[in-house]
GUTI-249980 format. One record per residue: residue number from 1; chain; z, x, y of N, C-alpha, C, O in turn. Coordinates in pm, whole numbers, plus 50000, padded with zeros to 5 digits. Each point is the difference from the previous one (the first is absolute). Example, Ala and Ser with C-alpha at 12.3 -4.5 7.8 and 13.67 -1.06 7.14 Angstrom:
BEGIN
+-----+-------+-------+-------+-------+-------+-------+-------+-------+-------+-------+-------+-------+-------+
|   n | chain |    nZ |    nX |    nY |   caZ |   caX |   caY |    cZ |    cX |    cY |    oZ |    oX |    oY |
+-----+-------+-------+-------+-------+-------+-------+-------+-------+-------+-------+-------+-------+-------+
|   1 |     A | 50780 | 51319 | 49431 | 50000 | 49911 | 50119 | 50000 | 50090 | 50120 | 50066 | 50104 | 49998 |
|   2 |     A | 49862 | 49861 | 50107 | 50006 | 50082 | 50119 | 50073 | 49923 | 50109 | 50017 | 50051 | 50111 |
+-----+-------+-------+-------+-------+-------+-------+-------+-------+-------+-------+-------+-------+-------+
END
This chain:
BEGIN
+-----+-------+-------+-------+-------+-------+-------+-------+-------+-------+-------+-------+-------+-------+
|   n | chain |    nZ |    nX |    nY |   caZ |   caX |   caY |    cZ |    cX |    cY |    oZ |    oX |    oY |
+-----+-------+-------+-------+-------+-------+-------+-------+-------+-------+-------+-------+-------+-------+
|   1 |     A | 39006 | 91298 | 78027 | 49979 | 49891 | 50036 | 50032 | 49932 | 50108 | 50120 | 49981 | 50014 |
|   2 |     A | 49803 | 49974 | 50073 | 50063 | 49901 | 50102 | 49894 | 49899 | 50025 | 49882 | 50015 | 49968 |
|   3 |     A | 50169 | 49879 | 50093 | 49923 | 49860 | 50059 | 50041 | 49987 | 50110 | 50110 | 50040 | 50038 |
|   4 |     A | 49798 | 49896 | 50037 | 49993 | 49979 | 50154 | 50004 | 49823 | 50011 | 49943 | 49932 | 49914 |
|   5 |     A | 50124 | 50011 | 50188 | 49976 | 49835 | 50017 | 50005 | 49996 | 50144 | 50081 | 50080 | 50048 |
|   6 |     A | 49843 | 49835 | 50050 | 49974 | 49971 | 50100 | 50021 | 49873 | 50061 | 49930 | 49915 | 49945 |
|   7 |     A | 50142 | 50039 | 50150 | 49994 | 49870 | 50035 | 49977 | 49997 | 50159 | 50076 | 50055 | 50079 |
|   8 |     A | 49789 | 49860 | 49963 | 49978 | 50043 | 50145 | 50027 | 49873 | 50062 | 50016 | 49899 | 49931 |
|   9 |     A | 49992 | 50101 | 50213 | 50021 | 49884 | 50057 | 50113 | 49911 | 50007 | 50001 | 49882 | 50035 |
|  10 |     A | 50100 | 50195 | 49926 | 50148 | 49927 | 49987 | 50049 | 49991 | 50134 | 49987 | 50085 | 50087 |
|  11 |     A | 50082 | 49782 | 49925 | 50047 | 49967 | 50128 | 50142 | 50030 | 50051 | 50078 | 49910 | 50032 |
|  12 |     A | 49952 | 50224 | 49973 | 50102 | 50034 | 50028 | 49958 | 50133 | 50073 | 49902 | 50068 | 49971 |
|  13 |     A | 50186 | 49956 | 50128 | 49965 | 50139 | 50090 | 50026 | 50102 | 49914 | 50088 | 49999 | 49913 |
|  14 |     A | 49837 | 50088 | 50109 | 50003 | 50183 | 49926 | 50142 | 50028 | 50027 | 50061 | 50047 | 49904 |
|  15 |     A | 50000 | 49936 | 50197 | 50110 | 50065 | 50039 | 50095 | 49936 | 49915 | 50068 | 50081 | 49937 |
|  16 |     A | 49959 | 49797 | 50041 | 50089 | 49943 | 49930 | 49980 | 50015 | 49855 | 50110 | 50009 | 49946 |
|  17 |     A | 49795 | 49997 | 49972 | 49915 | 50040 | 49885 | 50062 | 50159 | 49970 | 50054 | 50020 | 49891 |
|  18 |     A | 49938 | 50073 | 50191 | 50032 | 50146 | 49990 | 50126 | 50022 | 49972 | 50030 | 50108 | 49948 |
|  19 |     A | 50070 | 49796 | 50081 | 50124 | 50002 | 49986 | 50032 | 49999 | 49861 | 50060 | 50094 | 49947 |
|  20 |     A | 49901 | 49795 | 49986 | 50014 | 49954 | 49878 | 49917 | 50098 | 49898 | 50048 | 50032 | 49891 |
|  21 |     A | 49844 | 50005 | 50145 | 49929 | 50083 | 49953 | 50074 | 50143 | 49941 | 49993 | 50047 | 49887 |
|  22 |     A | 50094 | 50013 | 50258 | 50058 | 50113 | 49975 | 50146 | 50031 | 49919 | 50062 | 50104 | 49977 |
|  23 |     A | 49960 | 49768 | 49996 | 50124 | 50010 | 49906 | 49978 | 50030 | 49839 | 50081 | 50049 | 49921 |
|  24 |     A | 49784 | 49905 | 50057 | 49975 | 50001 | 49841 | 49879 | 50104 | 50003 | 49924 | 49971 | 49907 |
|  25 |     A | 50035 | 50127 | 50158 | 49954 | 50092 | 49984 | 50032 | 50123 | 49906 | 50105 | 50060 | 50025 |
|  26 |     A | 49816 | 49985 | 49868 | 50061 | 50096 | 49921 | 50097 | 49959 | 49890 | 50035 | 50074 | 49908 |
|  27 |     A | 50007 | 49796 | 50111 | 50097 | 49957 | 49894 | 49904 | 49924 | 49851 | 49888 | 49951 | 49986 |
|  28 |     A | 50231 | 50075 | 49924 | 49927 | 49965 | 49865 | 49961 | 49835 | 50028 | 50048 | 49942 | 50097 |
|  29 |     A | 49859 | 49990 | 49807 | 49972 | 49898 | 50046 | 50108 | 49871 | 49972 | 50008 | 49899 | 50070 |
|  30 |     A | 50058 | 50124 | 49830 | 50106 | 49898 | 49956 | 50098 | 50001 | 50122 | 50043 | 49894 | 50045 |
|  31 |     A | 49987 | 50211 | 50001 | 50093 | 50002 | 50111 | 49946 | 49959 | 50119 | 50073 | 49923 | 50063 |
|  32 |     A | 49825 | 50103 | 49987 | 49955 | 49969 | 50112 | 49967 | 49831 | 50000 | 50040 | 49939 | 50099 |
|  33 |     A | 49891 | 49985 | 49800 | 49981 | 49866 | 49975 | 50191 | 49923 | 50027 | 50032 | 49894 | 50054 |
|  34 |     A | 50046 | 50201 | 49887 | 50160 | 49939 | 50006 | 50018 | 49998 | 50172 | 50053 | 49907 | 50062 |
|  35 |     A | 49902 | 50194 | 49988 | 50031 | 49998 | 50123 | 49956 | 49894 | 50084 | 50076 | 49938 | 50074 |
|  36 |     A | 49785 | 50038 | 49915 | 49935 | 49911 | 50074 | 50030 | 49853 | 49977 | 49985 | 49916 | 50089 |
|  37 |     A | 50059 | 50055 | 49782 | 50035 | 49895 | 49974 | 50105 | 49919 | 50076 | 50002 | 49877 | 50004 |
|  38 |     A | 50103 | 50225 | 50071 | 50097 | 49932 | 50061 | 49980 | 50031 | 50135 | 50101 | 49998 | 50070 |
|  39 |     A | 49774 | 50034 | 49992 | 49978 | 50045 | 50131 | 49970 | 49895 | 50052 | 49907 | 49939 | 49948 |
|  40 |     A | 50170 | 49996 | 50186 | 49961 | 49889 | 50073 | 49916 | 50048 | 50141 | 50054 | 49993 | 50111 |
|  41 |     A | 49800 | 50060 | 49869 | 49910 | 50028 | 50090 | 49872 | 49907 | 49963 | 49983 | 49952 | 49888 |
|  42 |     A | 49933 | 50030 | 50215 | 49890 | 49915 | 49988 | 49882 | 50087 | 49925 | 49905 | 49943 | 49945 |
|  43 |     A | 50112 | 50201 | 50058 | 49860 | 50086 | 49941 | 50066 | 49992 | 49841 | 49904 | 49996 | 49923 |
|  44 |     A | 50189 | 50001 | 50023 | 50043 | 49990 | 49872 | 49935 | 49942 | 49906 | 49972 | 50075 | 49906 |
|  45 |     A | 49980 | 49778 | 50082 | 49896 | 49969 | 49918 | 49900 | 50057 | 49996 | 49962 | 50017 | 49884 |
|  46 |     A | 49968 | 50027 | 50199 | 49868 | 50035 | 50022 | 50022 | 50169 | 49909 | 49915 | 50040 | 49920 |
|  47 |     A | 50149 | 50001 | 50097 | 50031 | 50174 | 49950 | 50053 | 49989 | 49856 | 49984 | 50089 | 49917 |
|  48 |     A | 50077 | 49800 | 50062 | 50042 | 49972 | 49844 | 49869 | 50010 | 49921 | 49977 | 50084 | 49913 |
|  49 |     A | 49920 | 49794 | 50138 | 49915 | 49945 | 49950 | 49874 | 50144 | 49974 | 49927 | 50009 | 49901 |
|  50 |     A | 50076 | 50077 | 50201 | 49909 | 50132 | 49980 | 50061 | 50100 | 49924 | 49927 | 50067 | 49928 |
|  51 |     A | 50185 | 49953 | 50073 | 50069 | 50097 | 49885 | 49982 | 49976 | 49856 | 49971 | 50082 | 49913 |
|  52 |     A | 50057 | 49757 | 50070 | 49979 | 49958 | 49869 | 49843 | 50001 | 49960 | 49954 | 50014 | 49887 |
|  53 |     A | 49977 | 49970 | 50232 | 49839 | 50012 | 49949 | 49969 | 50111 | 49947 | 49943 | 50005 | 49891 |
|  54 |     A | 50095 | 50114 | 50187 | 49992 | 50140 | 49971 | 50051 | 50036 | 49857 | 49927 | 50046 | 49912 |
|  55 |     A | 50190 | 49930 | 50077 | 50048 | 50011 | 49846 | 49909 | 49953 | 49890 | 49965 | 50068 | 49904 |
|  56 |     A | 49998 | 49795 | 50124 | 49912 | 49937 | 49897 | 49881 | 50071 | 49974 | 49957 | 50022 | 49887 |
|  57 |     A | 49985 | 50017 | 50232 | 49874 | 50081 | 49973 | 50005 | 50155 | 49934 | 49900 | 50062 | 49962 |
|  58 |     A | 50229 | 49982 | 50035 | 50007 | 50150 | 49933 | 50046 | 49942 | 49884 | 49933 | 50035 | 49902 |
|  59 |     A | 50143 | 49901 | 50076 | 50017 | 49922 | 49841 | 49887 | 49980 | 49925 | 49966 | 50059 | 49897 |
|  60 |     A | 49969 | 49837 | 50174 | 49863 | 49941 | 49906 | 49892 | 50080 | 50008 | 49923 | 49979 | 49906 |
|  61 |     A | 50041 | 50102 | 50167 | 49889 | 50094 | 50037 | 49999 | 50136 | 49951 | 49897 | 50065 | 49986 |
|  62 |     A | 50246 | 49985 | 49982 | 50043 | 50139 | 49966 | 50077 | 50013 | 49898 | 49994 | 50102 | 49931 |
|  63 |     A | 50087 | 49803 | 50042 | 50086 | 49984 | 49864 | 50103 | 50075 | 50043 | 50031 | 50096 | 49931 |
|  64 |     A | 50042 | 49877 | 50190 | 50129 | 50089 | 50051 | 50111 | 49957 | 49914 | 49977 | 49913 | 49916 |
|  65 |     A | 50118 | 50129 | 50094 | 50137 | 49939 | 49942 | 50059 | 49947 | 50119 | 50036 | 50084 | 50082 |
|  66 |     A | 49982 | 49793 | 49945 | 50090 | 49943 | 50087 | 50116 | 50044 | 50051 | 50027 | 49985 | 50119 |
|  67 |     A | 50065 | 50084 | 49782 | 50122 | 50048 | 50050 | 49979 | 50148 | 50055 | 50093 | 50043 | 50067 |
|  68 |     A | 49834 | 50012 | 49921 | 49967 | 50129 | 50063 | 49926 | 49980 | 50152 | 49971 | 50107 | 50053 |
|  69 |     A | 49994 | 49770 | 50023 | 49915 | 49982 | 50100 | 50100 | 50033 | 50139 | 50119 | 49969 | 49993 |
|  70 |     A | 49835 | 50088 | 50116 | 50080 | 49993 | 50111 | 49861 | 49989 | 50115 | 49882 | 50031 | 49982 |
|  71 |     A | 50184 | 49916 | 50135 | 49901 | 50004 | 50096 | 50002 | 50141 | 50080 | 50092 | 50066 | 50048 |
|  72 |     A | 49762 | 49951 | 49945 | 49980 | 50129 | 50019 | 49972 | 50018 | 50164 | 50049 | 50086 | 50074 |
|  73 |     A | 49858 | 49806 | 49962 | 49990 | 49962 | 50138 | 49997 | 49859 | 50047 | 49950 | 49911 | 49931 |
|  74 |     A | 50108 | 50068 | 50195 | 49967 | 49846 | 50049 | 49996 | 50035 | 50115 | 50080 | 50079 | 50049 |
|  75 |     A | 49783 | 49843 | 50038 | 49991 | 50035 | 50146 | 49939 | 49872 | 50047 | 49912 | 49935 | 49945 |
|  76 |     A | 50152 | 50042 | 50167 | 49953 | 49871 | 50103 | 49925 | 50008 | 50089 | 50047 | 50062 | 50096 |
|  77 |     A | 49821 | 49892 | 49922 | 49889 | 50046 | 50123 | 50000 | 49903 | 50070 | 50048 | 49895 | 49956 |
|  78 |     A | 49906 | 50111 | 50151 | 49983 | 49893 | 50093 | 49882 | 49926 | 49984 | 49892 | 50059 | 49990 |
|  79 |     A | 50117 | 49805 | 50006 | 49856 | 49946 | 49965 | 49959 | 49943 | 50150 | 50055 | 50042 | 50101 |
|  80 |     A | 49861 | 49875 | 49902 | 49954 | 49913 | 50123 | 50112 | 49920 | 50064 | 50086 | 49936 | 49938 |
|  81 |     A | 49903 | 50074 | 50178 | 50089 | 49886 | 50099 | 49916 | 49922 | 50037 | 49891 | 50014 | 50054 |
|  82 |     A | 50196 | 49860 | 49900 | 49962 | 49830 | 50056 | 50065 | 49996 | 50147 | 50117 | 50016 | 50033 |
|  83 |     A | 49775 | 49960 | 50042 | 50028 | 49982 | 50145 | 50032 | 49872 | 50034 | 49911 | 49916 | 49980 |
|  84 |     A | 50211 | 50039 | 50072 | 50013 | 49833 | 50040 | 50066 | 50005 | 50181 | 50047 | 50097 | 50060 |
|  85 |     A | 49937 | 49788 | 49980 | 50051 | 49975 | 50117 | 50107 | 49902 | 49999 | 49995 | 49897 | 49933 |
|  86 |     A | 50096 | 50134 | 50137 | 50100 | 49879 | 50029 | 50013 | 49968 | 50148 | 50000 | 50089 | 50085 |
|  87 |     A | 50011 | 49793 | 49941 | 50027 | 49949 | 50142 | 50100 | 50048 | 50088 | 50110 | 50015 | 49948 |
|  88 |     A | 49879 | 50012 | 50162 | 50085 | 50069 | 50100 | 50012 | 49894 | 50126 | 49946 | 49889 | 50005 |
|  89 |     A | 50143 | 50174 | 50100 | 49989 | 49952 | 50110 | 49875 | 49974 | 50089 | 49903 | 50075 | 49986 |
|  90 |     A | 50094 | 49844 | 50086 | 49863 | 49990 | 50095 | 49856 | 50036 | 49965 | 49911 | 50056 | 50064 |
|  91 |     A | 50097 | 49891 | 49808 | 49874 | 49989 | 49929 | 49950 | 50129 | 49959 | 49881 | 50023 | 49976 |
|  92 |     A | 50222 | 50070 | 50014 | 49934 | 50090 | 49940 | 50041 | 50021 | 49847 | 50062 | 49908 | 49946 |
|  93 |     A | 49909 | 50203 | 49982 | 50031 | 50032 | 49865 | 50055 | 50110 | 49961 | 49987 | 50091 | 50082 |
|  94 |     A | 50085 | 49942 | 49801 | 50037 | 50098 | 49967 | 49936 | 50052 | 49841 | 49986 | 49910 | 49917 |
|  95 |     A | 49982 | 50210 | 50049 | 49939 | 50037 | 49898 | 50116 | 49996 | 49870 | 50109 | 50050 | 50028 |
|  96 |     A | 49878 | 49908 | 49864 | 50075 | 50014 | 49872 | 49931 | 50060 | 49916 | 49884 | 49973 | 49969 |
|  97 |     A | 50211 | 50146 | 49971 | 49889 | 50107 | 49906 | 50092 | 49943 | 49864 | 50122 | 49993 | 49981 |
|  98 |     A | 49753 | 49968 | 49928 | 50082 | 49949 | 49876 | 49919 | 50125 | 49878 | 49894 | 49981 | 49941 |
|  99 |     A | 50175 | 50118 | 50050 | 49957 | 50132 | 49895 | 49990 | 49958 | 49886 | 50055 | 49894 | 49967 |
| 100 |     A | 49863 | 50190 | 49935 | 49984 | 49979 | 49854 | 50020 | 50172 | 49964 | 49991 | 50102 | 50068 |
| 101 |     A | 50039 | 49871 | 49794 | 49989 | 50143 | 49941 | 49932 | 50029 | 49877 | 49972 | 49901 | 49931 |
| 102 |     A | 49999 | 50199 | 50030 | 49951 | 50033 | 49876 | 50062 | 50094 | 49925 | 49982 | 50119 | 50024 |
| 103 |     A | 50104 | 49837 | 49871 | 50077 | 50066 | 49915 | 49958 | 50025 | 49866 | 49966 | 49920 | 49913 |
| 104 |     A | 50045 | 50256 | 50084 | 49939 | 50052 | 49856 | 50129 | 50065 | 49929 | 50108 | 50035 | 50047 |
| 105 |     A | 49860 | 49966 | 49868 | 50111 | 50041 | 49847 | 49936 | 50071 | 49921 | 49896 | 49951 | 49956 |
| 106 |     A | 50135 | 50162 | 50008 | 49986 | 50094 | 49871 | 50122 | 50031 | 49920 | 50107 | 50058 | 50021 |
| 107 |     A | 49835 | 49879 | 49877 | 50129 | 50035 | 49879 | 49947 | 50091 | 49883 | 49894 | 49982 | 49938 |
| 108 |     A | 50208 | 50129 | 50041 | 49932 | 50092 | 49895 | 50142 | 50003 | 49908 | 50109 | 49947 | 50024 |
| 109 |     A | 49845 | 50136 | 49860 | 50071 | 50028 | 49891 | 50067 | 50120 | 50051 | 49941 | 50090 | 50061 |
| 110 |     A | 50222 | 49911 | 49906 | 50058 | 50162 | 50016 | 49975 | 50083 | 49871 | 50035 | 50117 | 49994 |
+-----+-------+-------+-------+-------+-------+-------+-------+-------+-------+-------+-------+-------+-------+
END
């Protein structure tokens, strides 16, 4: 039994979100949430929300035991990039790329 949850268009770069996702991949649910709770990274709240949602899906839809859950997969894909411009010298401009992420978590029962 496994369940999936996805959060799309999260305003954090995929590179930064992958650093957080790599720390909890394959860990037990309780241990992973404990690690995430004390992380000081911008992507942490979004990843906590996705992992908790996937856990709730497997418990409510499949009747899994919450104590036996672990993070089977967690991946961070690149979403659309917002393109903005900042003023520069001599009337020119510089492109600013505001990157977004799609975060997917799969939680399963051991």
